[in-house]
C-alpha positions as CSV (number, residue, x, y, z in Angstrom):
1,X,115.5,90.6,103.9
2,X,117.8,93.5,102.8
3,X,116.2,97.0,103.3
4,X,116.3,97.8,99.7
5,X,114.0,94.9,99.2
6,X,111.4,96.2,101.3
7,X,110.3,99.5,99.2
8,X,110.4,97.1,96.0
9,X,108.1,94.4,97.8
10,X,105.6,97.1,99.1
11,X,105.5,98.6,95.4
12,X,105.0,95.2,94.1
13,X,102.2,94.5,96.3
14,X,100.3,97.7,95.0
15,X,100.6,96.7,91.6
16,X,98.2,93.7,93.2
17,X,96.2,95.9,94.7
18,X,95.8,98.4,91.9
19,X,95.2,95.5,89.5
20,X,92.5,93.9,91.7
21,X,90.7,97.2,92.0
22,X,90.7,97.4,88.0
23,X,89.4,93.9,88.0
24,X,86.7,94.9,90.8
25,X,85.1,97.3,88.6
26,X,84.5,94.9,85.7
27,X,80.7,93.3,86.1
28,X,81.6,89.8,84.5
29,X,85.2,88.5,84.5
30,X,86.5,85.9,82.5
31,X,88.3,82.8,83.5
32,X,91.5,84.3,82.9
33,X,90.7,87.6,84.9
34,X,89.6,85.3,87.7
35,X,92.4,83.3,88.0
36,X,94.7,86.6,87.9
37,X,92.9,88.0,90.5
38,X,93.1,85.2,92.6
39,X,96.9,84.6,91.9
40,X,97.0,88.8,93.4
41,X,95.1,87.9,96.5
42,X,97.3,85.0,97.1
43,X,100.2,87.2,96.7
44,X,99.0,90.1,99.3
45,X,98.0,87.3,101.7
46,X,101.4,85.6,101.6
47,X,102.8,89.2,102.1
48,X,100.6,90.2,104.9
49,X,101.8,87.1,106.9
50,X,105.4,88.4,106.9
51,X,106.0,90.5,109.9
52,X,108.9,92.4,108.0
53,X,106.3,93.4,105.4
54,X,103.5,94.4,107.6
55,X,105.9,96.2,110.0
56,X,107.0,98.4,106.9
57,X,103.4,99.4,106.1
58,X,101.8,102.7,106.9
59,X,98.2,101.9,108.3
60,X,97.0,103.3,105.2
61,X,98.8,100.9,103.0
62,X,97.8,98.1,105.4
63,X,94.1,99.2,105.1
64,X,94.1,99.0,101.5
65,X,96.0,95.8,101.2
66,X,93.1,94.4,103.6
67,X,90.2,96.0,101.7
68,X,91.0,93.9,98.6
69,X,91.9,90.6,100.3
């Protein structure tokens, strides 16, 4: 993994975090929204299984990701 990819990966992960948080405030999700949320949660779970990714996160970033998965 090139170092330049790490910040991009973290940014993409937080796009998922933000989207999940937006969906969490909707009282009734559509089927499409449920699928989108699931895909984004899976993306974050996958990223959190990668040592290089977790090692690059701050404690606050780790907590924010873990709070939505």
